[in-house]
C-alpha positions as CSV (number, residue, x, y, z in Angstrom):
1,X,-24.8,-66.7,-105.9
2,X,-22.8,-63.5,-105.5
3,X,-19.3,-63.3,-104.1
4,X,-20.3,-61.1,-101.1
5,X,-22.8,-63.9,-100.0
6,X,-20.3,-66.6,-100.3
7,X,-17.7,-64.5,-98.3
8,X,-20.4,-63.9,-95.6
9,X,-21.0,-67.8,-95.3
10,X,-17.3,-68.4,-95.2
11,X,-16.7,-65.8,-92.5
12,X,-19.7,-67.3,-90.3
13,X,-18.1,-70.5,-90.6
14,X,-14.8,-69.4,-89.8
15,X,-13.2,-70.7,-93.1
16,X,-11.8,-67.2,-94.3
17,X,-8.7,-65.9,-92.4
18,X,-8.9,-62.4,-91.3
19,X,-6.1,-59.7,-91.3
20,X,-3.6,-58.3,-93.9
21,X,-1.2,-60.6,-96.0
22,X,-1.7,-64.1,-96.3
23,X,-3.0,-64.5,-92.9
24,X,-3.2,-68.3,-92.9
25,X,0.5,-69.1,-91.6
26,X,-0.4,-67.8,-88.0
27,X,-3.5,-70.0,-88.1
28,X,-1.8,-73.2,-89.3
29,X,0.7,-73.0,-86.8
30,X,-2.0,-73.1,-84.0
31,X,-1.0,-69.6,-82.7
32,X,-3.0,-68.2,-80.0
33,X,-4.7,-64.8,-80.0
34,X,-3.1,-61.9,-77.7
35,X,-6.4,-62.2,-75.6
36,X,-5.6,-66.1,-75.1
37,X,-2.1,-65.3,-74.0
38,X,-3.2,-62.6,-71.5
39,X,-5.8,-65.3,-70.1
40,X,-3.1,-67.7,-69.7
41,X,-1.0,-65.1,-67.7
42,X,-3.9,-64.5,-65.4
43,X,-3.7,-65.8,-61.8
44,X,-5.4,-69.2,-61.8
45,X,-4.6,-70.2,-65.3
46,X,-1.5,-72.2,-65.1
47,X,-0.7,-75.4,-66.2
48,X,-1.1,-78.3,-63.7
49,X,2.7,-78.9,-63.4
50,X,3.3,-75.3,-62.8
51,X,0.5,-75.3,-60.2
52,X,2.1,-78.2,-58.7
53,X,5.5,-76.4,-58.3
54,X,4.0,-73.4,-56.8
55,X,2.0,-75.3,-54.5
56,X,5.1,-77.0,-52.9
57,X,5.3,-75.3,-49.3
58,X,8.9,-74.0,-48.4
59,X,10.5,-75.6,-45.4
60,X,10.2,-74.0,-42.1
61,X,12.5,-74.0,-39.0
62,X,12.0,-73.9,-35.3
63,X,15.3,-73.0,-33.4
64,X,15.9,-74.4,-30.0
65,X,17.8,-71.8,-27.6
66,X,18.0,-70.6,-24.3
67,X,15.4,-73.4,-23.2
68,X,12.9,-72.2,-25.7
69,X,11.4,-72.9,-29.1
70,X,11.6,-69.9,-31.5
71,X,9.1,-69.4,-32.8
72,X,6.8,-71.0,-30.0
73,X,4.0,-71.4,-32.4
74,X,4.4,-71.9,-36.1
75,X,1.6,-71.9,-38.8
76,X,2.3,-73.9,-42.0
77,X,0.4,-75.4,-45.0
78,X,-0.2,-79.2,-45.3
79,X,2.8,-80.8,-46.7
80,X,5.3,-78.5,-44.9
81,X,8.4,-79.9,-43.8
82,X,9.5,-78.5,-40.1
83,X,13.1,-78.8,-39.1
84,X,14.1,-78.2,-35.3
85,X,17.7,-77.0,-34.7
86,X,19.1,-77.3,-31.5
87,X,21.4,-74.1,-30.9
88,X,21.5,-74.7,-27.2
89,X,24.4,-76.2,-25.2
90,X,22.3,-79.0,-23.8
91,X,20.3,-81.7,-25.6
92,X,16.5,-81.1,-26.1
93,X,13.8,-82.9,-27.9
94,X,10.9,-82.2,-29.9
95,X,8.3,-84.6,-28.8
96,X,4.6,-84.6,-29.7
97,X,2.2,-84.4,-26.9
98,X,-0.2,-86.8,-28.4
99,X,-0.3,-90.5,-27.9
100,X,0.6,-92.3,-30.0
101,X,3.4,-89.6,-30.8
102,X,3.0,-87.9,-34.1
103,X,6.7,-87.3,-34.2
104,X,9.6,-87.6,-31.6
105,X,13.1,-86.2,-32.3
106,X,15.0,-88.1,-29.6
107,X,17.7,-86.1,-27.9
108,X,19.3,-83.6,-30.2
109,X,22.7,-82.4,-29.1
110,X,24.0,-79.0,-30.0
111,X,23.7,-78.1,-33.7
112,X,21.8,-81.4,-34.5
113,X,18.5,-81.4,-36.5
114,X,15.2,-83.1,-36.7
115,X,12.6,-82.7,-39.5
116,X,8.9,-83.8,-39.8
117,X,6.5,-83.4,-42.5
118,X,3.1,-82.3,-41.6
119,X,0.6,-83.8,-44.1
120,X,-2.8,-83.4,-42.2
121,X,-4.3,-80.1,-41.1
122,X,-4.6,-79.7,-37.1
123,X,-2.9,-78.4,-34.0
124,X,0.1,-80.4,-32.8
125,X,1.4,-79.5,-29.4
126,X,4.9,-80.7,-28.5
127,X,7.4,-80.4,-25.6
128,X,10.8,-81.2,-24.8
129,X,11.1,-84.6,-22.9
130,X,14.4,-83.6,-21.2
131,X,12.7,-80.2,-20.0
132,X,9.0,-80.7,-20.0
133,X,8.4,-76.9,-19.2
134,X,9.6,-76.1,-22.8
135,X,6.5,-76.3,-25.1
136,X,5.7,-75.3,-28.6
137,X,3.0,-75.6,-31.3
138,X,2.6,-76.3,-35.1
139,X,-0.6,-75.3,-36.6
140,X,-1.3,-76.8,-39.9
141,X,-4.0,-75.4,-42.2
């Protein structure tokens, strides 16, 4: 059997390193090819831990001022923590309109805060129990 035929068989089976120099050190360390590194850097090709960190929604705030919620409607992703901050001179609440109540802050004096984490998609209307004409909405999708 000629050496060229043996080399061809080894190349087909992947048993002969390619490239210049000794070539085998990079393969023995389990190094990846440049194209594999590029694929790993493409969107959607992340480790599960990196995806978990990236998927955590950032907290959102609703400010209560001048007898109004700002913003009056807030759209968030599931798992988002929403914090209401009373910047008004009188007490207010953030009270879910549904029964049973999905959330209820109780009376919030000036500069007090209330937080609720929205885990289920849907529309959550709320109002101020002290001033029922004050209304707001959280949309979770």
